[in-house]
C-alpha positions in Angstrom: 0.0 0.0 0.0 1.5 3.4 -1.0 1.3 6.4 1.2 1.7 10.1 0.2 2.2 12.9 2.8 1.4 16.3 1.3 2.4 18.3 4.4 5.1 20.8 3.5 8.9 20.7 4.1 10.2 23.7 6.0 13.3 25.7 5.0 14.7 28.4 7.2 17.5 30.9 6.5 18.3 34.3 7.8 18.0 35.6 4.3 18.1 34.5 0.6 20.9 31.9 1.0 18.5 29.1 1.6 17.2 29.5 -1.9 20.2 27.4 -3.0 18.9 24.6 -0.8 15.4 25.0 -2.0 16.6 24.8 -5.6 18.3 21.4 -4.9 15.3 20.1 -3.0 12.9 20.9 -5.7 15.1 19.2 -8.3 15.4 16.1 -6.1 11.9 16.1 -4.7 9.7 17.8 -7.3 6.4 16.6 -5.8 6.9 18.1 -2.4 5.4 21.3 -1.0 7.6 23.8 0.7 7.4 26.6 3.3 10.4 29.0 3.1 11.1 31.4 6.0 13.6 34.2 5.4 14.3 36.4 8.4 15.7 39.2 6.3 14.7 42.0 8.8 17.2 40.7 11.4 19.9 39.4 9.1 22.9 39.0 9.0 22.9 36.4 11.8 26.6 36.0 11.3 27.4 39.2 13.3 25.0 38.5 16.2 25.5 37.0 19.6 24.8 33.2 20.1 21.8 33.9 22.4 20.2 36.1 19.7 20.9 33.5 17.0 19.1 30.9 19.1 16.2 33.0 20.0 15.6 34.2 16.5 15.9 30.7 15.0 13.5 29.2 17.6 11.0 32.0 16.9 11.0 31.2 13.2 10.7 27.5 13.8 7.6 28.1 15.8 6.2 29.5 12.6 7.2 26.4 10.7 5.5 24.3 13.4 2.3 26.4 13.0 2.5 25.7 9.3 2.4 21.9 10.1 5.7 21.0 8.4 6.6 17.3 8.3 10.4 18.0 8.3 12.7 21.0 8.2 16.1 22.1 6.9 18.1 24.6 8.9 19.5 26.2 5.7 21.8 28.6 7.6 25.2 27.6 8.7 25.2 30.1 11.5 21.9 28.9 13.0 23.0 25.3 12.5 26.2 26.1 14.5 24.3 27.5 17.5 20.8 26.1 17.4 20.4 22.7 15.8 20.7 20.6 19.0 18.1 22.7 20.9 15.7 22.7 17.9 15.8 18.9 17.8 14.9 18.7 21.5 12.1 21.3 21.2 10.3 20.2 18.0 8.9 16.8 17.2 9.6 16.8 13.4 12.9 15.8 11.8 15.3 18.7 11.5 18.7 18.7 9.7 21.3 21.4 9.2 23.7 22.1 6.4 27.0 21.4 8.2 26.9 17.7 8.7 26.3 16.9 5.0 28.8 19.5 4.0 31.5 18.1 6.3 31.0 14.6 5.1 31.2 15.6 1.5 34.4 17.5 2.2 36.0 14.5 3.8 35.1 12.4 0.8 36.4 15.1 -1.6 39.8 16.1 -0.3 42.9 14.2 -1.3 45.7 16.3 0.0 43.8 17.0 3.3 44.0 20.8 2.9 40.6 22.5 2.9 39.5 26.2 2.8 36.1 27.1 4.3 34.3 30.4 3.4 31.5 31.1 5.9 30.0 33.7 8.2 32.0 35.2 11.1 29.8 33.4 13.6 30.1 30.0 12.1 33.9 30.4 11.9 34.0 31.5 15.5 32.0 28.5 16.6 34.6 26.1 15.1 31.8 23.7 14.2 33.2 22.6 10.9 36.6 21.8 12.5 35.0 19.8 15.3 32.7 17.9 12.9 35.4 17.0 10.4 38.0 16.1 13.1 35.6 13.5 14.6 35.9 11.6 11.3 39.3 12.5 10.0 41.6 14.4 12.4 44.3 14.7 9.7 42.4 17.2 7.6 43.9 20.7 7.8 40.9 23.1 7.6 41.4 26.9 7.4 38.3 29.0 7.9 37.5 32.5 6.6 34.6 34.7 7.6 33.2 36.6 4.6 30.7 39.2 5.8 31.0 41.5 2.8 30.2 38.6 0.5 27.1 37.7 2.5 26.0 41.4 2.2 26.6 41.4 -1.5 24.5 38.3 -2.1 21.7 39.5 0.2 21.5 42.9 -1.5 21.5 41.4 -5.0 24.9 42.3 -6.4 26.8 39.1 -5.5 27.0 38.1 -9.2 28.1 41.5 -10.4 31.7 42.7 -11.0 31.7 44.2 -7.5 30.5 40.9 -6.1 33.3 39.1 -8.0 35.9 41.4 -6.5 34.6 40.9 -3.0 34.7 37.1 -3.3 38.2 37.3 -4.9 39.6 39.4 -2.0 38.8 36.6 0.4 40.2 33.8 -1.8 43.3 35.8 -2.5 44.2 35.8 1.2 45.0 32.1 0.8 47.0 32.2 -2.4 49.9 30.3 -0.7 47.7 27.7 0.9 47.7 24.4 -1.2 44.0 23.5 -0.7 42.2 21.1 -3.0 38.7 21.6 -1.6 36.8 24.8 -1.0 33.6 24.7 1.2 30.8 27.2 0.5 29.8 27.0 4.1 27.3 29.9 4.1 24.3 29.0 1.9 24.4 32.5 0.4 27.6 31.6 -1.4 25.8 28.8 -3.3 24.0 31.6 -5.2 27.4 32.9 -6.5 29.1 29.5 -7.1 29.8 30.3 -10.7 31.7 33.4 -9.7 33.8 31.5 -7.3 34.5 28.8 -9.9 35.8 31.5 -12.2 37.9 33.1 -9.5 39.6 29.7 -8.7 40.4 29.3 -12.4 41.7 32.9 -12.6 44.1 32.4 -9.6 45.2 28.9 -10.7 43.6 26.9 -8.0 42.4 23.4 -9.0 40.1 23.0 -6.1 36.8 21.1 -5.9 33.9 23.2 -4.6 31.7 21.7 -1.9 28.3 23.2 -1.9 26.4 21.6 1.0 23.0 22.5 -0.5 22.9 19.3 -2.7 24.2 16.9 -0.1 21.7 18.3 2.4 18.9 17.7 0.0 20.0 14.1 -0.5 20.1 13.7 3.3 16.6 15.0 3.7 15.3 12.8 0.9 16.6 9.7 2.8 15.0 10.9 6.0 11.6 11.3 4.3 11.9 7.9 2.8 12.9 6.4 6.1 9.9 8.0 7.9 7.6 7.1 5.0 6.5 10.8 4.6 7.4 11.4 0.9 4.8 13.1 -1.2 4.1 11.5 -4.6 0.9 13.2 -5.7 -0.2 16.7 -6.9 1.7 19.7 -8.0 4.5 21.2 -5.9 3.8 24.6 -4.2 6.1 27.0 -2.4 5.0 29.6 0.2 7.4 32.2 1.4 7.4 34.1 4.6 9.8 37.1 4.8 10.3 39.5 7.7 11.9 42.2 5.7 11.4 43.6 2.2 9.3 41.2 0.2 9.9 42.8 -3.2 13.7 42.5 -2.9 13.2 38.9 -1.9 11.0 38.3 -4.9 13.6 39.7 -7.2 16.1 37.2 -5.8 13.6 34.3 -6.4 13.1 35.5 -10.0 16.8 35.8 -10.6 18.0 32.6 -9.0 15.1 30.2 -9.3 13.7 31.6 -12.6 10.2 31.7 -11.2 7.6 33.8 -13.0 7.0 36.9 -10.8 3.2 36.5 -10.7 3.5 32.9 -9.4 5.5 33.8 -6.3 3.5 33.8 -3.0 5.2 35.9 -0.3 3.6 36.7 3.0 4.9 39.0 5.8 6.6 37.2 8.7 6.0 39.1 12.0 9.0 38.9 14.3 10.1 40.6 17.5 12.8 43.2 17.0 
């Protein structure tokens, strides 16, 4: 007997970065329905205190709970670093972050054991990638770089521009003498400018594989849905967006990155405490 669960999958990010995860999920799970929450009013989370990050993330997950999600992706490396364990204790639906899948893919990718991580300041400060990777392979040499200007560029819509290219390059240029063979796009915002970063690596002569945790996270969630027998196999996929900040700017990013027709995009205001 087949069973189909049409309840939505929740996706949370502090801003637009989670669109990279949504894109991979929709390609892998095209029948599923999705609720996307972007806390753009209070972003960037990467410059906030851990207590704020936890409180804001939990508040947004309460909204996902109210929307009756069957599972959720914490599509924000900063929130994953500081909130994932607490969220799993507080809510009764499966929740995954983006760091575990990204770390595992990195371990499988690197051959010379030298890895560069580009992420938010808060995630770098937490040391979560170093800890997660070291549990499996303590010989990997991981260097982490916070990239707040690149987060801002992506969020404000100029990440793919010449200016955005220069911003990304300034961070990569810092490690010109580091012989890394793997580069992690730790912050999901960076998945939206992956092509720029590929071109920068070619320009500076780095033959490094890019790890974008968005895809491996989508694969992980697919396995969980199958394990819990809560996959959806019927009907047409729908996405509803809740955004705490400027809905029109967010809509522009959806049109640019997901190539969605503007009049098909459903965005509602997310009320949050400030």
